[in-house]
C-alpha positions as CSV (number, residue, x, y, z in Angstrom):
1,X,141.1,183.0,89.9
2,X,144.1,184.2,87.1
3,X,142.4,184.8,84.0
4,X,143.4,181.4,81.8
5,X,143.1,182.8,77.6
6,X,141.8,179.9,75.9
7,X,142.1,179.3,71.7
8,X,139.8,178.8,69.6
9,X,141.2,174.6,68.5
10,X,142.9,172.4,70.5
11,X,145.8,169.4,70.2
12,X,143.5,166.3,69.9
13,X,144.7,162.3,69.9
14,X,142.7,160.4,67.1
15,X,141.4,157.6,66.5
16,X,139.8,156.5,63.0
17,X,139.2,153.1,63.2
18,X,139.3,149.6,66.1
19,X,142.3,148.8,64.6
20,X,144.9,149.8,67.2
21,X,147.6,152.2,67.7
22,X,148.5,152.8,63.7
23,X,145.6,154.1,63.6
24,X,145.8,157.0,66.0
25,X,146.7,160.4,64.7
26,X,147.4,163.9,65.8
27,X,144.1,166.2,64.4
28,X,143.4,169.7,65.9
29,X,140.5,170.9,66.0
30,X,137.6,173.3,67.6
31,X,137.7,174.0,71.4
32,X,134.7,173.0,73.1
33,X,131.6,174.7,75.0
34,X,131.1,173.3,78.3
35,X,126.8,173.3,78.8
36,X,125.1,173.6,82.0
37,X,126.6,171.4,84.8
38,X,129.0,171.1,82.6
39,X,133.0,172.6,83.0
40,X,136.0,173.1,80.7
41,X,139.0,171.3,82.1
42,X,142.9,172.1,80.6
43,X,144.1,168.3,80.2
44,X,148.1,168.3,82.3
45,X,148.7,164.2,82.0
46,X,146.7,161.2,81.2
47,X,148.2,157.4,81.2
48,X,148.3,154.6,79.1
49,X,146.1,152.1,80.5
50,X,145.8,148.3,79.2
51,X,141.6,149.3,78.9
52,X,143.1,151.8,76.7
53,X,145.7,149.3,74.9
54,X,142.1,147.3,74.2
55,X,139.8,150.9,73.0
56,X,142.2,151.4,70.7
57,X,141.0,147.6,68.8
58,X,137.7,147.4,69.8
59,X,138.2,144.9,72.6
60,X,136.5,147.4,75.2
61,X,133.4,147.9,76.7
62,X,132.5,151.7,75.0
63,X,133.0,151.5,71.5
64,X,131.2,155.3,70.2
65,X,131.5,154.8,66.3
66,X,134.4,156.3,64.9
67,X,136.0,158.4,65.0
68,X,136.6,158.6,68.5
69,X,139.2,159.5,71.1
70,X,140.9,158.3,73.4
71,X,141.8,158.4,76.7
72,X,139.8,156.1,80.0
73,X,141.6,159.2,82.0
74,X,143.6,162.0,83.1
75,X,144.2,165.3,85.2
76,X,144.6,168.8,84.7
77,X,142.4,172.7,85.4
78,X,139.2,174.1,84.9
79,X,139.3,176.7,82.9
80,X,135.8,177.4,81.8
81,X,132.7,176.8,83.7
82,X,128.7,176.2,81.8
83,X,125.9,177.7,83.6
84,X,125.7,176.2,87.3
85,X,125.9,175.9,91.2
86,X,127.9,172.8,90.8
87,X,129.8,173.9,88.2
88,X,131.0,177.3,88.9
89,X,132.3,175.1,92.4
90,X,134.7,173.6,90.2
91,X,136.2,176.8,88.3
92,X,139.7,176.7,88.7
93,X,140.3,173.9,90.2
94,X,142.8,170.9,89.9
95,X,140.4,167.5,88.9
96,X,140.8,163.8,87.3
97,X,138.5,163.5,84.7
98,X,137.7,160.4,83.7
99,X,136.7,159.0,79.9
100,X,133.4,158.2,79.8
101,X,130.4,159.4,79.4
102,X,130.1,163.3,78.3
103,X,133.0,164.9,76.4
104,X,134.3,161.0,75.3
105,X,138.0,160.5,75.9
106,X,141.0,162.6,78.0
107,X,143.3,162.1,75.1
108,X,142.8,165.5,75.0
109,X,144.4,169.6,75.2
110,X,141.2,169.9,76.4
111,X,138.0,168.3,77.5
112,X,133.9,168.9,78.1
113,X,133.0,167.1,81.8
114,X,130.0,166.6,83.4
115,X,130.0,167.7,87.1
116,X,128.6,165.0,87.7
117,X,130.6,162.8,88.0
118,X,132.9,163.6,85.0
119,X,135.5,165.6,87.5
120,X,136.5,164.5,91.2
121,X,138.5,167.4,92.7
122,X,142.0,166.6,93.5
123,X,144.0,167.2,96.8
124,X,146.3,169.6,96.9
125,X,149.3,167.9,98.0
126,X,148.8,166.1,94.6
127,X,150.7,166.1,91.3
128,X,148.8,166.2,88.5
129,X,151.3,163.7,87.2
130,X,149.9,161.4,90.2
131,X,146.7,163.3,90.6
132,X,146.2,161.5,85.9
133,X,146.0,158.4,87.5
134,X,143.8,158.6,90.8
135,X,140.9,156.8,89.3
136,X,141.3,154.2,87.8
137,X,143.0,152.1,89.5
138,X,143.0,153.4,92.8
139,X,139.0,153.1,93.0
140,X,139.4,149.3,91.5
141,X,142.2,148.2,94.3
142,X,139.7,149.9,96.7
143,X,137.0,148.7,95.5
144,X,138.6,144.8,95.6
145,X,139.1,145.8,98.8
146,X,135.8,147.0,100.0
147,X,133.9,143.8,98.2
148,X,136.2,141.1,99.9
149,X,136.0,142.8,103.6
150,X,132.1,143.0,103.0
151,X,132.4,139.1,102.2
152,X,134.5,138.6,104.6
153,X,136.7,137.2,102.9
154,X,140.7,137.1,105.0
155,X,141.8,136.5,101.0
156,X,141.8,137.1,98.6
157,X,143.4,135.4,94.7
158,X,144.9,137.7,92.5
159,X,146.0,137.4,88.8
160,X,148.4,140.0,87.1
161,X,149.7,140.8,89.8
162,X,152.8,142.4,89.2
163,X,150.4,145.8,87.2
164,X,150.3,149.4,89.4
165,X,146.5,147.7,89.9
166,X,148.2,144.6,91.4
167,X,151.0,146.4,93.5
168,X,148.1,149.1,94.7
169,X,145.9,145.8,95.7
170,X,148.6,143.9,97.5
171,X,149.6,147.3,99.7
172,X,145.7,148.4,100.2
173,X,145.8,144.2,101.5
174,X,148.4,144.3,103.9
175,X,146.9,147.5,105.2
176,X,143.8,145.9,105.8
177,X,145.1,142.3,107.2
178,X,144.0,140.4,104.6
179,X,146.1,138.3,102.4
180,X,146.8,138.4,99.2
181,X,147.5,134.8,96.7
182,X,149.6,136.2,93.3
183,X,148.9,134.6,90.3
184,X,151.6,136.8,87.6
185,X,153.1,134.6,84.1
186,X,157.5,135.1,84.5
187,X,159.8,135.2,87.8
188,X,161.1,138.4,87.3
189,X,157.9,138.9,88.6
190,X,157.6,137.3,91.7
191,X,161.0,138.6,91.9
192,X,159.6,141.9,92.3
193,X,156.6,141.5,94.0
194,X,158.5,139.6,96.8
195,X,161.3,142.4,97.1
196,X,157.5,145.0,97.2
197,X,156.4,142.6,100.6
198,X,154.2,140.5,98.8
199,X,154.1,136.6,100.9
200,X,152.4,134.8,98.4
201,X,154.0,134.8,94.0
202,X,153.2,132.1,92.6
203,X,153.8,132.0,88.6
204,X,151.6,130.2,86.3
205,X,153.8,129.0,83.5
206,X,156.6,127.1,85.9
207,X,155.6,123.4,86.5
208,X,152.9,122.1,89.8
209,X,151.2,124.8,89.8
210,X,148.3,124.2,89.5
211,X,149.5,122.1,92.9
212,X,150.8,125.1,94.0
213,X,147.5,126.7,93.4
214,X,145.5,124.4,95.0
215,X,146.9,123.5,98.0
216,X,148.1,127.5,99.3
217,X,144.4,128.7,99.0
218,X,142.9,125.5,100.8
219,X,145.6,126.1,103.8
220,X,144.7,130.1,103.2
221,X,140.4,129.5,102.8
222,X,140.7,131.5,99.6
223,X,137.2,131.8,98.5
224,X,137.0,134.7,95.8
225,X,139.5,135.7,92.6
226,X,139.7,138.8,91.0
227,X,141.2,137.5,87.4
228,X,142.9,140.3,85.1
229,X,142.9,137.4,82.7
230,X,140.2,135.6,81.4
231,X,140.3,132.0,79.0
232,X,141.7,128.9,80.4
233,X,143.3,131.0,84.2
234,X,139.5,131.2,84.8
235,X,139.0,127.5,85.0
236,X,142.7,126.8,87.3
237,X,141.2,129.8,89.7
238,X,138.3,128.8,90.5
239,X,139.2,124.5,90.0
240,X,141.9,125.8,93.2
241,X,139.4,127.1,95.4
242,X,137.1,124.9,98.0
243,X,133.6,124.6,97.0
244,X,131.4,128.2,97.2
245,X,134.4,130.5,95.5
246,X,133.9,132.7,93.6
247,X,136.4,134.6,90.4
248,X,135.5,137.7,89.5
249,X,136.7,138.4,86.3
250,X,137.0,142.4,85.4
251,X,139.5,141.9,82.2
252,X,140.6,139.9,79.5
253,X,144.9,140.6,78.9
254,X,144.4,136.8,77.0
255,X,142.0,138.2,74.9
256,X,140.2,134.6,75.4
257,X,136.8,133.4,76.5
258,X,135.8,132.6,79.9
259,X,137.0,129.0,80.2
260,X,135.9,126.4,82.9
261,X,134.6,123.1,84.1
262,X,130.4,122.9,84.4
263,X,130.9,120.3,87.0
264,X,132.8,123.9,89.0
265,X,129.5,124.8,89.2
266,X,127.2,122.4,89.0
267,X,129.0,120.0,91.8
268,X,131.1,122.8,93.6
269,X,128.9,125.5,94.2
270,X,131.3,127.8,92.3
271,X,130.3,131.1,90.4
272,X,131.7,133.8,87.7
273,X,131.1,137.1,88.4
274,X,132.4,140.3,86.9
275,X,133.2,143.5,87.8
276,X,133.5,146.6,86.0
277,X,134.6,150.4,88.0
278,X,132.0,152.4,85.9
279,X,128.8,150.7,86.8
280,X,130.0,149.6,90.0
281,X,131.0,152.8,91.3
282,X,127.1,153.9,89.6
283,X,125.4,152.1,92.5
284,X,127.3,153.2,95.3
285,X,125.5,156.2,97.3
286,X,126.6,159.8,97.1
287,X,127.9,160.1,100.1
288,X,130.3,156.6,99.7
289,X,131.7,157.6,96.9
290,X,132.9,161.4,98.4
291,X,134.1,159.3,101.0
292,X,136.0,156.8,99.0
293,X,137.7,159.2,96.4
294,X,138.3,161.0,99.8
295,X,140.9,158.3,101.5
296,X,141.9,157.2,98.2
297,X,143.0,161.0,97.6
298,X,144.7,160.3,101.2
299,X,146.3,156.6,99.8
300,X,147.8,157.6,97.6
301,X,151.2,158.9,98.2
302,X,151.7,155.9,100.3
303,X,148.8,152.2,99.6
304,X,147.9,154.1,96.0
305,X,151.0,155.5,94.0
306,X,151.2,154.5,90.5
307,X,156.0,155.1,89.5
308,X,155.7,156.5,86.2
309,X,157.9,155.2,84.0
310,X,158.4,157.9,81.3
311,X,156.3,160.8,79.8
312,X,155.6,161.3,76.8
313,X,154.4,164.7,74.5
314,X,150.9,163.6,73.1
315,X,152.4,164.1,69.2
316,X,154.6,160.9,70.3
317,X,151.1,158.9,71.1
318,X,152.4,156.0,69.0
319,X,155.7,155.5,70.7
320,X,154.6,156.2,74.1
321,X,152.1,152.8,73.6
322,X,154.3,150.7,71.6
323,X,156.5,151.8,74.9
324,X,154.0,150.0,77.3
325,X,153.5,147.6,75.3
326,X,157.1,146.0,75.5
327,X,156.7,146.4,79.5
328,X,152.8,146.8,81.2
329,X,154.6,146.4,84.6
330,X,157.6,149.3,84.9
331,X,156.1,151.8,85.5
332,X,152.8,153.8,84.0
333,X,153.5,155.4,80.2
334,X,152.3,159.8,81.3
335,X,151.1,161.3,78.1
336,X,152.1,165.3,78.3
337,X,149.2,167.5,76.9
338,X,150.4,171.2,75.7
């Protein structure tokens, strides 16, 4: 392994309060030292995800006291290791790293991570750019298909379907023979998904949407939905599906509370469930997670690839966030560390 000189200080994006991107600033901090079963990662790239935007406003599940370093995932190289066999195993390896747990967010030049789930080895064939986006969306898409197959579902309903995650679910679903009923908000997104091979795409802002949704759900016997929007749309999904159906809410892009008619729950035996990737992963066996990771790595060049729209240096994190907000379906925005 080549010798890497580790500086005393590092560049970090810091959020001073849960008031949005304007509360972000760049500062210099001491480079942390890994302890037992921990590694130091020199971060290369980190994407901006919807969960990151939610974090900036305190609307995400992890809400530690500020100041915090945001960033839900990234990629880089392990340049130092604390004591422990597993830590030494990762030394010199290219990895994907999560922003959960030890070390916090990855919008930072260096970050300490636990070898117990904080870092995952990257395939040699993957670029660090793609590796930076290989945890949240690919594993979430894989989880949705796994949940659907376990439940014996041949069709699923998906909102915010023009997102990077939505495109992955579509690609995986087609590969697995699962029909995807896509719900988007704009006609341009309908055209985009159909051009990419999607069969059924409905615009929730179009007249007659609820009847169209009901018709297609009953024709395809769709009894499971994955909802990224919440608010009143959750009720529309639940109402459209046959009896004994469920909506799994995994985000709240509307920033509104879930609305649901009690009669759907009481008289039609419909229900609402939730999904959060971190807890879902923790409930899987180690063998299953390793197999899922290995499979998703192989599928990134095909079914799980993320398009990159632009790369910003971390010093321009505010500009990157504003750019991402204006166009969240045109490809991912990456942050490049020094």
